[in-house]
C-alpha positions in Angstrom: 151.2 108.9 86.7 148.3 109.7 85.7 146.0 112.3 87.2 143.5 111.6 89.6 141.2 114.6 89.5 141.3 113.7 85.3 140.2 110.7 85.8 137.0 111.6 87.3 136.3 114.2 84.3 134.8 111.6 82.1 131.1 112.7 82.0 128.3 109.8 82.9 125.3 109.4 80.5 122.4 111.3 81.7 119.0 109.9 80.9 118.1 111.0 77.5 114.8 112.6 78.1 116.1 114.6 80.7 116.9 117.9 78.7 115.9 118.8 75.0 118.1 120.6 72.9 118.4 124.4 72.9 116.4 125.3 70.0 113.9 122.6 70.1 110.3 123.3 69.6 108.8 122.5 72.8 106.1 120.4 71.4 109.5 117.8 69.8 110.9 118.3 73.3 108.0 117.3 75.0 108.0 114.2 72.1 111.2 113.3 72.9 110.6 113.2 76.8 107.9 111.0 76.1 109.8 108.6 74.0 112.6 108.9 76.2 110.3 107.4 79.2 109.1 104.7 77.3 112.7 103.9 76.4 113.6 103.6 80.0 110.6 101.2 81.0 111.0 98.9 77.9 114.2 98.2 77.8 114.9 96.9 81.8 111.5 95.3 81.2 112.8 93.7 77.8 116.0 92.6 79.8 114.0 91.2 82.4 111.9 89.2 80.0 115.3 87.4 78.9 116.5 86.8 82.1 113.2 84.9 83.1 113.7 83.0 79.8 117.2 82.0 80.3 116.3 81.3 84.1 113.6 78.8 82.8 116.1 77.0 80.2 118.7 76.6 83.4 116.2 75.0 85.5 115.3 72.6 82.3 118.3 71.7 82.3 119.2 71.2 85.9 115.8 68.9 86.0 112.6 70.9 86.7 110.2 72.2 85.4 110.5 76.3 84.4 107.0 77.3 84.8 106.4 75.2 88.2 109.4 77.1 89.6 107.8 80.0 88.9 104.6 79.3 90.3 106.6 78.2 93.9 108.8 81.4 93.6 105.1 83.5 93.3 103.9 81.1 96.3 106.7 81.4 98.5 107.2 85.3 97.9 103.4 86.6 97.8 101.3 83.5 98.2 100.2 84.5 101.3 100.4 87.4 104.6 103.2 85.2 106.2 104.9 84.8 102.7 104.8 88.4 101.8 106.4 89.0 105.6 109.4 87.1 104.5 109.6 88.5 101.3 109.5 92.3 103.1 111.8 91.0 106.2 114.6 90.6 103.5 113.6 93.6 101.0 114.4 96.1 103.9 118.7 95.7 104.3 118.4 95.4 100.1 116.7 99.2 99.9 119.5 100.3 102.5 122.3 98.4 100.7 121.1 99.6 97.2 121.8 103.2 98.2 125.6 102.5 98.5 125.7 102.0 95.0 122.9 104.3 93.8 124.1 107.4 95.2 127.9 107.6 94.4 126.3 106.7 90.5 125.0 109.9 90.5 128.5 111.2 90.7 129.5 108.9 88.3 131.4 106.7 90.3 130.1 102.5 90.6 130.9 101.5 94.3 130.1 97.8 95.0 131.8 98.1 98.6 128.1 97.5 100.0 128.9 94.2 101.7 132.0 95.6 103.3 129.8 98.5 104.6 127.4 96.0 105.7 129.3 94.2 107.7 131.4 96.7 109.3 128.1 98.6 110.5 126.8 95.6 112.2 130.5 94.3 113.4 130.6 98.1 115.0 127.2 98.3 116.2 127.3 95.0 117.7 130.8 95.7 119.8 129.1 99.1 121.3 125.8 97.9 121.8 127.2 95.0 124.1 129.5 98.0 126.1 125.5 99.2 127.7 124.2 96.3 129.4 122.6 98.7 131.9 120.9 101.1 129.3 117.5 101.7 128.1 116.8 100.1 125.2 116.3 102.8 123.4 119.2 104.5 124.4 121.2 101.4 123.1 119.5 100.8 120.0 119.9 104.5 118.7 124.0 104.1 119.8 123.8 100.7 117.8 122.5 102.5 114.7 124.7 105.9 114.9 127.4 103.5 115.5 126.8 101.4 112.7 125.9 104.4 110.0 129.3 106.0 111.1 131.1 102.7 110.4 129.5 101.8 107.1 130.1 105.8 106.2 134.1 106.0 106.7 134.2 102.5 105.0 132.7 103.8 101.5 134.0 107.5 102.7 137.8 106.0 101.8 136.8 104.6 98.7 135.7 107.7 97.6 138.7 109.7 99.0 141.1 107.3 97.5 139.4 107.7 94.1 139.3 111.5 94.0 142.8 112.4 95.8 145.0 109.3 95.1 143.0 108.2 92.0 142.5 104.7 92.9 139.2 102.9 90.9 136.5 103.0 93.1 134.8 99.9 91.8 138.3 97.6 92.3 139.1 99.3 96.3 135.3 99.0 96.8 135.7 95.1 96.1 138.5 94.7 97.9 137.8 96.2 101.1 134.5 93.7 101.1 137.2 91.0 101.6 139.0 93.0 104.6 135.8 93.5 105.9 134.9 89.7 106.0 138.5 89.0 107.5 137.8 91.9 110.5 134.8 90.1 110.8 136.4 86.6 111.1 139.0 87.6 113.2 136.5 89.4 115.4 134.3 86.6 116.1 136.6 84.2 116.8 138.9 86.2 119.2 137.9 89.9 120.0 134.2 89.8 120.8 134.4 85.7 121.0 131.4 84.5 123.4 133.2 80.7 124.9 130.1 79.4 124.6 129.9 79.6 120.9 131.9 76.7 120.0 130.3 74.6 116.6 129.5 78.7 115.5 131.9 81.5 116.6 129.8 84.5 117.4 129.8 87.6 119.4 128.2 87.7 123.0 124.4 88.1 122.2 122.6 91.5 122.5 119.9 91.2 125.5 116.4 90.1 124.4 115.1 93.4 126.1 117.4 95.5 123.8 116.6 93.7 120.7 114.8 95.9 117.4 111.5 94.4 118.2 108.9 93.4 114.8 106.0 96.4 114.2 103.2 95.1 116.0 102.3 91.4 115.6 103.7 91.1 112.3 107.3 89.0 111.6 108.3 92.6 109.7 110.6 94.4 111.8 111.7 98.3 111.7 114.8 97.8 109.0 111.8 97.9 106.7 110.3 101.3 108.1 114.3 102.9 108.0 114.8 101.5 104.6 111.7 103.4 102.9 112.6 106.3 105.0 116.2 106.2 103.3 115.2 106.2 100.0 112.7 108.7 100.3 115.2 111.2 102.0 117.8 110.0 99.4 115.3 111.1 96.3 114.6 114.4 98.3 118.0 115.2 98.6 119.2 114.4 95.1 116.3 115.9 93.4 115.5 119.2 95.9 118.7 120.5 97.4 121.2 122.4 96.3 123.8 119.3 97.4 122.1 117.2 95.5 122.3 119.3 92.3 126.3 119.9 92.8 126.0 115.7 93.2 124.4 116.2 89.7 126.4 118.5 88.6 130.1 116.9 89.1 128.4 113.5 88.0 127.4 115.2 84.4 130.7 117.1 83.7 133.5 117.3 86.6 135.3 120.0 84.8 132.1 122.0 84.5 131.2 121.7 87.9 135.1 123.1 88.7 134.4 125.8 86.8 131.3 126.9 88.5 133.4 126.6 91.6 131.6 123.9 93.1 133.6 122.1 96.2 134.5 118.4 93.9 136.5 116.8 96.7 134.6 117.6 99.5 131.0 116.6 97.6 132.2 113.1 96.9 133.6 112.5 100.4 130.2 113.4 102.1 128.1 111.7 99.5 130.3 108.4 99.9 130.2 108.6 103.5 126.0 108.9 103.0 126.3 106.1 101.0 127.9 103.8 103.1 125.8 105.2 106.4 122.7 103.4 104.4 124.4 99.4 104.6 126.4 100.5 107.8 122.5 100.6 109.5 121.2 97.6 107.7 124.0 96.0 109.3 123.0 97.2 112.3 119.4 95.8 111.5 120.5 92.3 110.7 121.9 92.2 114.4 119.8 93.9 116.4 116.7 92.7 114.8 116.9 89.5 113.2 120.3 87.6 114.7 120.9 89.1 117.8 124.7 88.9 117.4 127.4 89.2 115.3 128.6 86.1 113.6 130.2 85.1 110.2 126.4 84.6 109.0 126.5 88.2 109.0 127.7 88.2 105.5 124.2 86.9 103.8 125.2 88.4 100.6 122.7 91.4 101.3 125.3 93.8 100.1 126.1 92.1 96.9 122.5 91.9 96.1 121.8 95.5 97.1 124.2 96.0 93.8 121.7 94.2 91.5 118.9 96.2 93.1 120.5 99.4 92.4 121.3 98.8 88.5 117.7 97.0 88.5 116.0 100.9 89.7 118.4 102.8 87.6 120.1 104.0 90.5 116.1 105.7 91.1 115.9 105.3 95.2 111.9 105.1 94.5 112.6 102.5 91.7 115.0 100.7 94.8 112.1 100.6 97.2 109.7 98.1 94.4 112.9 96.3 93.2 114.2 95.3 96.7 110.5 93.9 97.4 110.5 91.8 94.3 114.4 90.5 94.9 113.3 90.0 98.2 110.5 87.5 97.5 113.0 85.6 95.3 115.3 85.3 98.1 112.6 84.1 100.4 111.9 81.2 97.7 115.2 79.8 98.1 114.3 77.1 100.6 111.0 76.1 98.6 112.6 75.2 95.1 115.1 73.4 97.5 112.6 71.3 99.0 110.0 71.2 96.1 111.9 70.6 93.0 115.3 69.2 94.5 117.4 72.3 92.7 120.1 74.1 95.0 119.3 77.0 97.7 122.2 78.8 95.5 120.0 78.7 92.6 118.3 82.2 93.4 121.8 83.3 93.0 121.9 81.9 89.4 118.8 83.8 88.7 120.5 86.9 90.2 123.6 86.6 88.0 121.6 86.4 85.2 119.5 89.3 85.6 122.5 91.4 86.4 124.2 90.2 83.3 121.6 90.6 80.9 120.7 94.4 83.0 124.0 95.5 82.3 124.6 94.5 78.9 120.9 96.3 78.0 122.7 99.3 79.0 124.3 99.5 75.7 120.9 99.2 73.3 119.8 102.7 74.7 119.8 105.1 72.1 120.0 102.8 69.3 116.9 102.1 68.4 115.2 104.8 66.3 112.1 104.7 67.6 113.2 106.2 70.4 115.0 109.1 69.1 114.3 112.5 68.5 112.3 112.8 65.2 112.8 109.4 64.9 115.7 110.2 63.3 
């Protein structure tokens, strides 16, 4: 039987520009960092360019003009203030869901249970919120948010614990737990919390309008956008500027060295996974309390899976997750116009996401292969 701790000992590859070799002259190290940063920009940009070409080919064979399709996507995502608001509404849950993959990745774990944590967080937040019909709106919203974060955090904490203490592959376990979460949601809205008046589309009892999360000002954008931006900023600070973040980076770099240094490897993994799951759990709560108003099967809207793509496009950088979420949110907002104007299926946006994801994964194998980006051009 394989040793669970040994399965965590393989170091993940660190950014090539982060550390210069001992004895390297300062000027050479500076040049190396410059070349490494350029590599980190050009390779993802090239992957996205290839994705655009491949998607254009797909649109061409589907009977649509690729350039017209791209123009429609831009119009639907950023063409007006109304369109941009729709983009931001979709970007908010993507920011939070992306952190579910970005944080564990710094530990060397590839977690893709974002959708499960999102669904469980939304479902549990709904159940708890319905138990407080006479409480103030602020109280209900805070309790729902804390419940969603706790539920999503525990959901992904289990993935981290299974990995460290039992050696269960975190990618497989988190993927399977997505299906468990969907099954629990379907069972709940069809029995435990079902509103008898929801006949054609089973759902929970609705959250009272007074207790719903209200939009920001007179816009269509809800407070989920603020939560997402703040969560990404806190994550960046936690990883880069705190002792706990240093522990995460050391464990992700070399778990054996972390043990020799006396770092609490197990507790760090469990806590980090809890924080990772809390983010999509909060996103699920916002989806219920600000958008849908109740828990139903449509709660599984695919934001969790898209969050995985955001994390990889942003190269697990919390700041990058904000920008990539806005771009991908614009793509999701364009599904309707592609269907109406170009007679493409609404799932065309999913095809685009899949193409981007595959090209980004392939581009990871290109780092370090180009002579121009190597130290001293060797």
